[in-house]
C-alpha positions in Angstrom: 5.2 12.3 -0.6 7.2 12.4 -3.7 6.4 10.4 -6.8 5.2 10.6 -10.4 2.0 12.2 -11.6 0.5 11.3 -15.0 -2.6 12.4 -16.9 -5.2 9.7 -17.2 -6.2 9.3 -20.9 -8.0 5.9 -21.0 -11.7 6.4 -21.0 -12.5 3.5 -18.6 -9.8 4.8 -16.2 -11.3 8.3 -16.4 -14.8 6.9 -15.7 -13.5 5.0 -12.7 -11.5 8.0 -11.3 -14.4 10.4 -11.9 -16.7 8.2 -9.9 -14.3 8.1 -7.0 -13.7 11.8 -7.0 -17.4 12.8 -7.4 -18.4 10.2 -4.7 -16.2 11.9 -2.2 -18.0 15.2 -2.8 -21.5 13.7 -3.2 -21.8 14.8 -6.8 -22.7 13.1 -10.0 -19.7 12.1 -12.0 -18.9 14.0 -15.2 -18.8 12.0 -18.4 -15.3 10.9 -19.4 -15.4 12.9 -22.6 -15.3 16.1 -20.5 -11.8 15.1 -19.4 -10.5 14.1 -22.9 -9.2 15.7 -26.1 -9.6 19.5 -26.2 -11.7 19.8 -23.1 -10.0 21.8 -20.4 -10.7 19.3 -17.5 -8.1 16.6 -16.7 -7.8 13.8 -14.2 -4.3 12.8 -13.0 -3.1 9.8 -11.0 -0.2 10.0 -8.5 2.0 7.1 -7.9 4.1 7.7 -4.7 7.7 6.6 -4.7 8.5 7.9 -1.2 6.2 8.6 1.7 7.1 10.3 5.0 5.5 11.8 8.0 6.7 14.7 10.1 8.2 14.0 13.4 10.2 15.8 16.0 13.5 15.4 17.8 16.0 17.4 19.8 19.6 18.4 19.2 21.3 19.6 22.3 17.9 20.4 23.9 16.8 22.3 20.8 13.5 21.2 19.1 13.8 20.2 15.4 11.4 18.9 12.8 12.4 15.6 11.2 11.0 13.4 8.4 10.3 9.7 9.1 10.2 7.7 5.9 7.3 5.2 5.7 8.8 2.0 4.3 7.1 -1.3 3.4 8.3 -2.8 6.6 6.5 -0.2 8.6 3.3 -0.5 6.6 3.2 -4.3 7.1 3.7 -4.3 10.8 
């Protein structure tokens, strides 16, 4: 994937993201304040602009790796 990553600074967004992240690990979410101001922890969100998967092909019987871009048309099939 390629895209844009930004630090989450809004307290309610941090709370939401922290709950999602800790839930995946079966842990208790940290308070939002631990991800704000001078505290060293941060939470980032990533917004993809391009997504692809790896594939394979051949050129003159030689195996090669290729990228197959995932487009909206493919996602909605």
